[in-house]
Structures are given as structure tokens and as C-alpha cells.
VEXTORDREN-734155 format. One line per 3 residues: for each residue y, x, z of N, C-alpha, C, O, CB. Coordinates in steps of 0.001 Angstrom, whole numbers. Glycine has a CB too. Layout:
! VEXTORDREN-734155
Y:X:Z:Y:X:Z:Y:X:Z:Y:X:Z:Y:X:Z ~ ...
END
This chain:
! VEXTORDREN-734155
-78273:89136:123871:-78592:90373:122924:-77340:91297:122934:-76149:91129:122672:-78932:89889:121307 ~ -78168:92427:123379:-77294:93605:122996:-76990:94241:122448:-77926:94398:121664:-77197:94141:123189 ~ -75807:95252:122023:-75106:96117:121443:-76075:96350:120514:-76050:95996:119335:-74574:97190:122198
-77299:97219:121328:-78693:97507:120341:-78700:97040:119295:-78655:97644:118223:-79926:97078:120727 ~ -78771:95653:119514:-79654:94687:118417:-79060:94340:117765:-79492:93882:116707:-80332:93611:118660 ~ -77324:94391:118158:-76364:93948:116609:-76677:95190:116068:-77299:94944:115035:-74390:93611:116635
-76558:96652:116244:-76842:98063:114744:-77355:97348:114829:-76811:96244:114810:-77282:99714:114387 ~ -78749:97452:114981:-80311:97059:114299:-79795:96561:113575:-79286:97000:112544:-81509:96242:114875 ~ -79836:95323:114066:-79415:94405:112693:-78556:94455:111369:-78986:94237:110236:-78891:93494:113100
-77071:94830:111772:-76422:96048:110320:-76749:96665:109164:-76565:96702:107947:-76177:97120:110586 ~ -77686:97439:110695:-78136:98751:109664:-79259:98131:108859:-79572:98784:107863:-78771:100295:110534 ~ -79967:96956:109084:-81269:96385:108971:-80303:95895:107236:-80721:96055:106089:-81986:94944:110538
-79337:95463:107566:-79034:94969:106213:-79080:95590:104995:-79603:95450:103889:-77996:94605:106199 ~ -78106:96572:105785:-77641:97969:105176:-78984:98174:104201:-78937:98183:102971:-77372:99393:106505 ~ -79898:98296:104813:-81419:98825:104254:-81837:97962:103146:-81850:98488:102033:-82679:98744:105429
-82146:96854:103238:-82054:96105:102319:-80963:95977:101182:-81457:95758:100075:-82165:95227:102881 ~ -79791:96052:101214:-79134:96042:100247:-79425:97663:99195:-79534:97781:97974:-77686:95727:100886 ~ -79469:98573:100155:-79929:99801:99791:-81229:99556:98501:-81225:99598:97271:-80463:100561:101278
-82379:99264:99669:-83421:98902:98340:-83253:98194:97220:-83850:98628:96235:-84416:98269:98655 ~ -82686:97341:97106:-81460:96416:95999:-81411:96979:95234:-82269:96943:94353:-80014:96101:96213 ~ -80361:97784:95207:-79849:99158:94502:-80651:99757:94067:-80734:99665:92842:-79226:100074:95157
-81753:100759:94827:-82556:101744:94147:-83598:100284:93382:-83852:100718:92258:-83466:103148:95454 ~ -84090:99218:93466:-84812:98706:92197:-83983:98168:91269:-84317:98222:90086:-85792:97703:92452 ~ -82973:97663:91586:-81932:97358:90246:-81410:98439:89523:-80543:98093:88720:-80650:96631:90624
-81656:99622:89550:-80818:101012:89408:-81117:101114:87705:-80339:101298:86769:-81551:102604:90541 ~ -82605:100908:87750:-83449:101033:86202:-83465:102771:86134:-83034:103210:85068:-82357:100145:84505 ~ -83901:103784:87125:-83938:105417:87229:-84899:105462:86543:-85745:104610:86814:-84096:106248:88572
-85221:106412:85397:-86056:106675:84494:-87500:106665:85283:-88577:106509:84709:-85633:107975:83782 ~ -87368:106820:86424:-89256:106104:87701:-89506:105585:87620:-90711:105433:87821:-89772:105704:88936 ~ -88885:104813:87304:-88941:103177:87889:-89228:102639:86568:-90281:102006:86482:-87375:102397:88679
-88640:102735:85703:-88934:102108:84805:-90174:102667:83496:-90520:101825:82668:-87659:101874:84454 ~ -90492:103443:83452:-91480:104006:83320:-92931:102719:83593:-93688:102430:82667:-91266:105291:84315 ~ -93076:102056:85117:-93782:101559:85930:-94163:100713:84936:-93641:100950:83847:-93288:101146:87168
-94994:99703:84991:-95252:98614:83733:-94669:97914:84974:-94530:98254:86149:-97015:98134:82821 ~ -94274:96392:84000:-93448:95195:85019:-94278:94563:86485:-93818:94133:87543:-93176:93659:83922 ~ -96034:94774:85868:-96526:94200:87214:-96471:95162:88448:-96698:94715:89573:-98002:93750:87054
-96168:96498:88239:-96217:97120:89234:-94872:97386:89840:-94678:97443:91055:-96906:98125:88977 ~ -93904:97555:88866:-92488:97300:89816:-92597:95878:90539:-92439:96025:91751:-90946:97269:88775 ~ -92838:94415:90137:-92937:93709:90635:-93956:94252:92253:-93493:94352:93389:-93264:92812:89593
-95050:94449:91918:-95235:94535:93537:-95027:95493:94261:-95157:95625:95478:-96320:94339:93952 ~ -94688:96189:93464:-93673:98114:94746:-92565:97209:94616:-93481:96431:94353:-93165:100600:93765 ~ -91493:96519:94535:-90289:95914:94781:-90965:94333:96195:-90516:93660:97123:-89511:95336:92809
-91634:94437:95786:-92550:93233:97181:-92732:93749:98723:-92473:93418:99880:-94471:92946:96737 ~ -93432:94916:97859:-94061:95570:98964:-93350:96830:99936:-93854:97595:100758:-95242:96074:98334 ~ -92126:96683:99499:-91174:97592:99463:-90081:96575:100822:-89795:96968:101953:-90525:97883:97565
-89751:95451:100269:-88496:94748:100731:-90081:93708:102512:-89731:93239:103595:-87375:93180:98621 ~ -91415:93792:101985:-91930:93432:103207:-92117:94635:104667:-92010:94485:105884:-93285:92881:102712 ~ -92424:95759:103824:-92435:97372:104585:-91246:97299:105590:-91426:97480:106795:-92107:98862:103355
-89987:97018:105036:-88696:97212:105031:-88602:95940:106037:-88286:96399:107135:-87903:97252:103517 ~ -88740:94614:106109:-88360:94141:106928:-89458:94158:108304:-89159:93907:109471:-87937:93035:106352 ~ -90560:94466:107858:-91922:94493:109634:-90825:96102:109943:-90975:96257:111155:-94949:95020:109183
-90182:96889:109607:-89755:97948:110210:-88449:97419:110803:-88138:97674:111966:-89666:99147:109295 ~ -87932:96917:110251:-86477:96244:111483:-87158:94912:111828:-86341:94184:112392:-84462:95800:110600 ~ -88045:94484:111728:-88545:93469:113249:-89074:94268:114397:-88925:94006:115590:-89931:92326:112946
-89777:95380:113816:-90574:96361:115095:-89495:96211:115915:-89377:95393:116828:-91029:98185:114832 ~ -88347:97417:115383:-86966:97864:115847:-86258:96888:116251:-85783:97024:117379:-86196:98513:114921 ~ -86023:95920:115686:-85200:94476:117276:-86198:94025:118353:-85866:93666:119483:-84682:92459:116541
-87348:94076:117926:-88049:93585:119315:-88107:94962:120315:-88161:94766:121529:-89817:92924:118985 ~ -88091:96641:119688:-88062:97332:120843:-86727:97064:121596:-86575:97126:122816:-88283:98754:120550 ~ -85789:96756:120670:-84435:97241:121324:-84282:96230:122221:-83659:96477:123254:-83111:97415:120370
-85044:94348:121900:-85013:93698:122452:-85431:93672:124476:-85101:93252:125585:-85527:93171:121512 ~ -86452:94553:123621:-87981:94457:124599:-87132:95628:126271:-87607:95755:127399:-90070:95743:123255 ~ -86231:96047:125873:-85765:97227:126668:-85986:98635:126217:-86632:99454:126872:-86341:97155:127897
-85441:98864:125113:-85720:100329:124050:-84170:100082:123381:-84054:99788:122192:-87440:100225:122524 ~ -83171:100212:124148:-81742:99766:124020:-81364:101253:122635:-80871:101216:121508:-80664:99834:126032 ~ -81990:102554:123633:-81950:103854:122209:-82888:103807:121186:-83175:104923:120755:-82234:105420:122661
-83441:102900:120674:-83752:102730:119769:-82933:102491:118666:-83198:102730:117488:-84389:102132:119976 ~ -81982:102034:119102:-80762:102147:117753:-80656:103135:117419:-80488:103206:116202:-79371:101830:117863 ~ -80675:104522:118195:-80258:105802:117498:-81590:105949:116800:-81386:106870:116009:-79763:107161:118508
-82764:105574:116663:-84456:106137:115609:-83674:105177:114819:-83146:105813:113906:-86689:105717:116127 ~ -83430:104209:114770:-83141:103881:113621:-82175:103640:112193:-82363:103360:111010:-83387:103418:113886 ~ -80757:104008:113328:-79802:104846:112937:-80109:105781:111862:-79629:105672:110734:-79405:105484:113966
-81110:106928:112311:-81215:107915:111098:-82601:107842:110083:-82959:108569:109157:-81161:109432:111759 ~ -83116:106798:110609:-83939:106353:109520:-83527:105639:108415:-84137:105595:107346:-84795:105694:109948 ~ -82323:104990:108715:-81112:103973:107630:-80119:105485:107608:-78981:105108:107891:-79991:101966:108681
-80111:106334:107486:-79557:107565:107221:-80421:108183:106479:-79811:108685:105535:-79212:108304:108292 ~ -81393:108375:106431:-82557:109250:105586:-82667:107178:104198:-82084:106952:103138:-84886:109981:107316 ~ -83180:106700:104622:-82814:105934:103242:-81785:105491:102406:-81728:104856:101353:-83145:105090:103273
-80637:106233:103515:-79739:106699:101905:-79203:107334:101494:-78357:107245:100604:-79034:106332:101400 ~ -79740:108481:102295:-78924:109854:101073:-80687:109431:100117:-80353:109111:98976:-78573:112574:102106 ~ -81689:109380:100198:-82800:109171:99136:-82383:107963:98109:-82920:108104:97011:-84279:108783:99921
-81510:106761:98226:-80718:106177:97221:-79619:106447:96857:-79289:106300:95680:-80580:105225:97345 ~ -78886:106856:97689:-78089:108023:96663:-78706:109036:96146:-78087:109357:95131:-77049:108746:97249 ~ -79562:109680:96305:-80130:110348:94999:-80885:110048:93661:-80926:110646:92586:-80793:111022:95373
-81570:108694:94210:-82045:108460:93122:-81092:107285:92163:-81286:107337:90948:-83444:108093:93478 ~ -79988:106147:92729:-79450:105614:91729:-78496:107039:91148:-78777:107578:90077:-78649:104166:92218 ~ -77777:107343:91708:-77175:108685:91769:-78192:109994:90045:-77810:110991:89433:-77677:109308:93990
-79110:109383:90007:-79532:110261:89083:-79819:111414:89432:-79967:112169:88471:-78817:110376:88234 ~ -80008:112016:90736:-80222:113345:90773:-81291:114145:91454:-81375:115161:92144:-79255:113728:91155 ~ -82385:112850:90740:-83723:113052:90956:-84311:112476:90024:-85540:112495:89965:-84203:112678:92100
END
């Protein structure tokens, strides 16, 4: 396990935390959705996050350590979006 795998894993944990923060924020955009849609959306978002993390780790282990930079950019965009939503800037 190389440095890129560890970095991607730690960033992945952060992405899951950001996802949780957004869905627990009570943002009016999410509050307007029916309960069933919120539950389905939450699960779909977590599944998508898992798939992205899984393939990022797989690429890293298979000889693409520079993919950690791409996953870092992905995490930065997620953090910006979460900040905008949780901070009620949108």
C-alpha cells in the first residue's frame, strides 16, 4: 500500500463526512423533497461516493499513484459544494 492509497482513503472518509453534513444540514432545497426522495437520494449519493472511492483506490493500487491528485481535486470540489450548501450560500 503506497502513499497515494492512504491519501485517497483519508480523502474518501472526508468525502463521506461531507456527504453526511449536507444531508443533515436541513437546507431548504432538501427539506422540500418528499421523505422517500430524500431517503433514496441519500442512499444513491452514498453509493455513488463509494463507487468513486473504490475505483480511485483501485487505480491507485494498479499503478496510477498520480490519480491521488485527481481525487484531491474531486474532494476539493465536494468541499466547496458542501460549504456552499451547509453555509446556506445557495
